[in-house]
N, C-alpha and C positions, 0 to 999 in steps of 0.2 A: 512383584518388582515395583519399587516406588517411582513416582512421576519424575523425580530428579534424575534417576539413572537412565531414563529414556530420552533425556534432553541433551542437546549439544550446546555448550556455551559459545560465546563469540570472542574469547580472548585470543588476540593475535597482535603482532607488531603493526600490521596494516590498520586494524580497527583502532588500536591505541593511538596511532599517529593521526588517523582521521578524526577521532574523538577530540584530540587536542586542537586540531585545525578548526573543526566546527565550533568548539567552545570559544576559541579565540575570535572567530568571526562573529559569534553571537554576542560576545562581550563588547567588541568594537561597535556592533550595531546598537546595542543598549546605550553605550556612551554617546554615539552620534545622535540617536533619536532624543536622548535626554538634552543634549546641547541644542538641537534644533527647537525642541518644544519649549525649553526654558528661556533661551536667548531670543530665538526668532519669533516665538508665539507668546512669550511673556508668561508662561504657566509657572506656578510655584515649583521650585526645584523637586520637592518630594513627589508631587503629582507627576511631573515630567519624567522623573526616574522610574516611577511605578509603571507608567505607560510604556516607556522604553523597555523596561525589564519584561513586562508581560508580552509585548510583541516579539522581543528577541527570544524569549523562552519558547514561544510557539514555532518560530523559525528554527530554533535549536532542535526541537523535537523532530520536525519533519526532515531536517538534514541528517540527523543521527539515524532516524528510521531508514531513510533511503540510502545515504552515502556511507555512514559508518558501519551500520549493522546489516544493511541490505535486507531488512525485514520484509517478510511476506505475510505477516500477521495483520489482522484487521485493526484499524486505528481505534475502534471502540474498546479493544483489549489493551493495547499498548499506550494509548494517550493518557488514560488515568494513571497507569503504573508509572509512566515517566514523571508525572507531576507529583506523585507520592514520593518517589525517589528524590526529586528536587526539593520537596518540602523537608524531608529528613536531612538533606544536605544543608539546607538553610539552618536547621536546628544544630547540626554538627558545627557549622561555621560559628554560630552564636556561642555555643558552649565552649569551643576551643578558644575563641577570643576572650570570653569571660574568664576562663581558667588562666590563660597565659597573662592577661593584663592584671589579674589579681595577684600574681606572683612577681609582677614588676617587669615583665619582658616588654620590649619596645613595640609600639603599635605596628610598625612596618613588618618586623620579624613575626609578630603574632599573626598578622593577617596572611602573610606568606605561608606559614606553616598551616594555618587554618585552610587556606585555599588548596594546598596539596592534599590535606585530608579529605576535603570535599571532592576533589577531582578523583582520587582513588575510590571513594565510596560510590560516586556517580557511575564511573566506568564499570566497576565491578558489578554492581547490582543491576545496572542496565544490561550488562552482558549476560548475566545468569538468570535474570528474572523478566525484565521488561521486554527484551528482544530475543529471548532464548529461541533457539532453533530446535524443531522436533527432528529426531533422527529418521532417516529414510528406512 
């Protein structure tokens, strides 16, 4: 029996809604920290955004592990996987934006479609790989 067949994924309406809520919170946190660091502390925008993104990504991980997927796995296993998924998501975002902008689609529509692709990727792969549940 292969290892995939002995695993239970986390696809559900509840986890999908929680995933979107956690992602929305993490995005808002990213933007808030970027604003505070760039306006309040006068950091350059790119540096402020990178710090805000990094902090919000860590918060995003812990909220998804606990709230969305209710993971019982060790963080040393799931933490690196989460960030591999996020890194591939960033690559997907960039490639979809590059493709759509190269064929003349509007930036807002291109980014919206790209974001939808990344959300689908992140939720799917985090459900079946990062936070998979072993069957009892």
